[in-house]
N, C-alpha and C positions, 0 to 999 in steps of 0.2 A: 503495499500500498503506500503510495507516494506520499510525502511529509505535507503536512498542510502548509499553507502559505501565510503570511501575516495579514493578506488581505482577507481571509476566510475563517475566522476562528468561530463564526457565529454558525457555520454551517456544519453538518454533519460529515464525519470522515468521507473524504471523495471516495468514490467506488472503484473497485479494481480497474486498472488500464487494460486497454485492448492490447495484446501483443502486436507487433509490427516489424517487418524486415529491416525497415529503415532506421529504426532507433525508438525511443521512447515515444508512446502516443498519449494524446489525452485522455484522462479517464473517462469511462461511460457516464453519459449526462452532463458533462462539461460543455460548456460552449468554447471552442478552440480560439474563437476571435479574442477573448479576454485574456486568456493565457498567451497569445500573441502580442497583445497590448503591453502587458505586465513585461514580457520577456524584452520587447524593443526598448521600452521604456527604462527598463533596467540597465541595459547595455548604454543608452545615452546618459544616465546617471554615471555610471562607470567612466566612460570616454570624458565627460566633463570634468570628472575630478582629477583624472591623470592629465588634462589640459592644464587645469587651474594654474599649477605653478608657473608655467610659461605664459599663460594668458596674462598674469599679472605684470609681466616684465616687457617694457618698451621693446618694440621691434619685431612683435609678433601679431600685426595688426589682423591678419587673415584668421589666426587660431583664435584671437579675443574674438572676432566677429563671430566665429562658429561657436565659441562659448557663449557668448550672450543671446543667439538664436537660440540653442538647445535649452537654456536657461528660461527663455521665454514660455515655454509650453511643456518641458518633460514633467517637472513637479504639478502644474495644474492636470496634466493626465493623470499622474499618480493618485492625486485627490480624489479626481474624479472616478476612477476605477474603485476606489476605497468606498465612495459614496455608494456605487452599484453594489457592491458585495456587501453593504449593510442595510440593505432594503429591508430585510427580513427579520432585522434586529428589532426586539420589543423588550429587552432585559428581562426575558425568562431565566430563570436559575441555571439552567443547562448553557445558556447562550452568556450568562456573567461568566460563569466557569471557563467558557472558552475565550472569551475576551482578557481574562487574567493569564491563562496558559498561553495564550497565542500572541499576546500585544505585551500587557503589564509587566509580566515577570521577563520576558527577553527583554525589555527594556532597561528592567534593572540590572541583568546579567551582562547585556552588552555594552551598557553605559559605563560599567565598573571596568569590564576587560578593555575597552577602548581608553578609558581615561587611565587606565594602570599602564597599558601598553604606550601611551603617548608620552606620560611622565617617565618610562623607562629609558625611550629613546633619546629624550632631552637631558637624561642624568638629573632630574630634577624628585621632588618629593610628591607624591600621589596623595592628594586629599580628596576624598570621597565625597560627592555632592549629589544626590540622587534627584534633586528638583532641577539640575540644570543637565540639559542633553549633552552629550559629547558627540560633537558633529552630526553623523547620519543618523543618530539615535532620536533626532527631535522628531522624525516622521512617526517611529512608535508611539511617543508619548501623544503627541497631537492627534494620531489615529484613535488613542484610547478615549481622550477627549470628545472628539467628534463622534465616535460611536455610541458613547454614552449618551449623547444629547441627540440621538438619532429619532427617538420617539417624539421627543418636542418638537421637531420640524414637520413630522407628519401630523401634528396637531394645528398647525397655523394656515391661516389663508392663503398668506403668500409669503411662503418660506424663502424663496429666492431672494425676493425683493428684500426682506427683512436679513437675510444673511449679507447682501451687498452692503446694506446699510451699516451693519455691525462692522464689516471689514473697512470701512470707510472711517467709522468713529475710531478705529483703532490707531487712525494717523496722530489723533490728538491726546493719546495717552502716552505715558512714561513708560514705554514697553522695556521689560528685562529679558535676560535670556531664561529664568526660571519658567518651569512648566511649557517653554516654547511657545509663549503666549503670543508674539508677535506673529510667527506662521500660522499659529491655531486660528487667530482671528481672521488674519488677512487671506487666507485660502480656502477659508470657511466656504464662501459661495461654489467653489468647483465641487467640494463635498456635497453640499446640499443640492447642487445639480444633479450629481449622479445618484443621489439618495430620491429626489422627487419628482425629476422629469418623467414624461410620458415613456413608459419602457417601449412601445412600438416605435416611436421617434428615434430614441437612441438606438436601436436594433437597427433602424432604417439608414443609420450612418455606414454601416458594413458595405464596403465596395459600392458605395453611391457614386455612379457613373459620372455626374457633373461635379461632385467633389472630387473626385479623383483628377477630372481633367483640370479642376482650376487649381488643384494643389501646387503642380510644379512652378506655373509664373509667380503664384502668391510666395510661396517659399523663396525663390529667387529674388523677389522684391525685399521681402524680409530679410535675406541676408544681405543685400545692398545697404538697406536701412542700418543694419547693425554693424556694417563696416563704417558706415559714416558715423554712428553713434560711440563709437570706442573711445575717441578721445574726448567725447563731449558728455557721457553719461557712465558713472560709476554703476560698477555690475552688483554692486549692493542692492541697487533698485530691484534686481531681478531677485533677489532671495527672500523678499517680502518678510523680513523678520524685524526691521526698524520702522518706528513711526517717523513724523516730521522732525521731531529734535534729533533723533539718532542720524537722520541723514542731512542735517544741518540747512533744513529748508522750511521755507514758512509754509503753513497747513494748506493755503490754497495750491501751491505749487506741488505740494505733496498729493493732494486730492487729484490733481489733473494727471500727473505722470502714473500715479498708482491706477488710475482708471484707465488709461493708455496701456500698461503693461498688462493689466488683466484681461482688458479686451483683446490685445495681441494673444496673449495666453489661451484665450477662449476660441479664436478663430483658427490659430494654427494648430491648437489641440483637436477641432473638429475635423480639419484636413488630415491630421496624421491619422486618427481614427478611420477615415475613409480609405487610408492609403494601406491600411494593416490589411495582412492576407486573412482570407477567410475560413477558407479550408484547413483542415488537420493537416500538419507534416511532421517530419521528424523532431521538428524544434518544439512542437507543442507541449509535450511533457517537461521541457525545460522552462517553459513559462509557468507551468504549474508550481515551480518549486523556486521562484526567483528571489526568496528572501535571502538565501545563502549569501548570492552574490551581492545583493544590496549592503549586507553587514559585515562581509569579510573583505571587502575589496579595500576598505579604507586601510588594513592593516599592512597590505602591500603597497599601496600608494605612500604611505607614511615612510616605510623602510626604503623605498626608492628616493624620497626626498632627502632623508636624513644620510643615506650613502651617498650623495653626491650626485646622483643620476640626471639630475635636470642641469648640472654644471657642465661645462666645456661646450664644445661645439656638436655633438652628436645629435642632441635633439633641437638643434635650432635652425636645421636646415628644413625644407618642406618634405623631403624623404624621410628625414628623421621623424617629424611630427606623424607624417602618414604612417611610418611603420609603430609608433607609438600608440596611434587610434586603433591599429589593426590587432597589437599585442592587447590594449585594455579589452576590446570587444571579444577577443579569445578568452581572457581571463573572466570575463563574465559568463559565457557560455560554459566554460569548465567548472565554475562555481555552482552552476545551476545542474551539474549532472549528478545521476542517482547516488555514485559512492559518496560525493562531498556531502550532499544533502542527508544521506543515511548518517553518516559520520557525525554530523553537527545538529543531528536532531534533538537531543537533549538538551542543547542550548538555544533551538529555534521553537521547540515547542515542548517544552517539560512537562513532565507528568506530576500534577499536585493531589495525587490521592490522600496524602497525609494530611493535605490542608484543605481539601474541598469536601463536602459531602456527596454522597452517589444522589 
């Protein structure tokens, strides 16, 4: 049985996968489309994180533009899919148990592991602070809070409008890293969209011919815009973690730019969904277990940074950066394979039989 994914702790254990000659197949009853979305979004996350040390250095404008383009939509897609897989969450005892074992406890474990690893690499002292996520673990904490709020959004008359208003009000707040509150509030509309939008309209995005035809020119235009923005807009605007004060902007400018960034994320995210393959393939099973890649790749990236892998001329050329991208994508796929996910299962979905009632 494939390991459950952090998007899906509210669901029953996935049924057994159909055997296939080309590799792991999607479990029976699963929607391969969403496994493909998760896999491709995870690959983009991993590539973006491996690009980041170079994107921040002057002289790599093309790579920096690619970084901005990916950051414009990859997390909105992640959060939208999280909302989609939360549609059945009603806070039943079994669902709360899965939320604890599939999201909260992994957050506590990986925040501790990644924090200790970072301190060890830096030669510093590790100070445990479970209220403050360490790098990628913010997503688990935000997912925990979003999913707990799911029943509330189903009760509202205008849930998406309300979520947008909440995300914009966040700009006036003194946001801190604790509880990942900045990203939790600012990315909330994408979660609520996945949670509440009409199911048939969402599924109609799969392979939509008009959207697929529109995607290449729109992404090309977005890439050119990202290239133009490189010296003009800090990438922190795309992280969605800081309010107006944190980005040293007046509230009106913060509101305008935040709306623009989120609108871009929504448009590019919809086009990305339209481009995702619909039919099951050898990669479908990898997407069903993408949590391992999401949580493990920071350990590799941090080791590469500390080892001086980004210094010198190897990665400063276009060929070197292309090789880095291919290596990052290959690492993401490798970390989604069954041997890796089976090995990491105790840390991804720990059993809490001693803690929880049957």
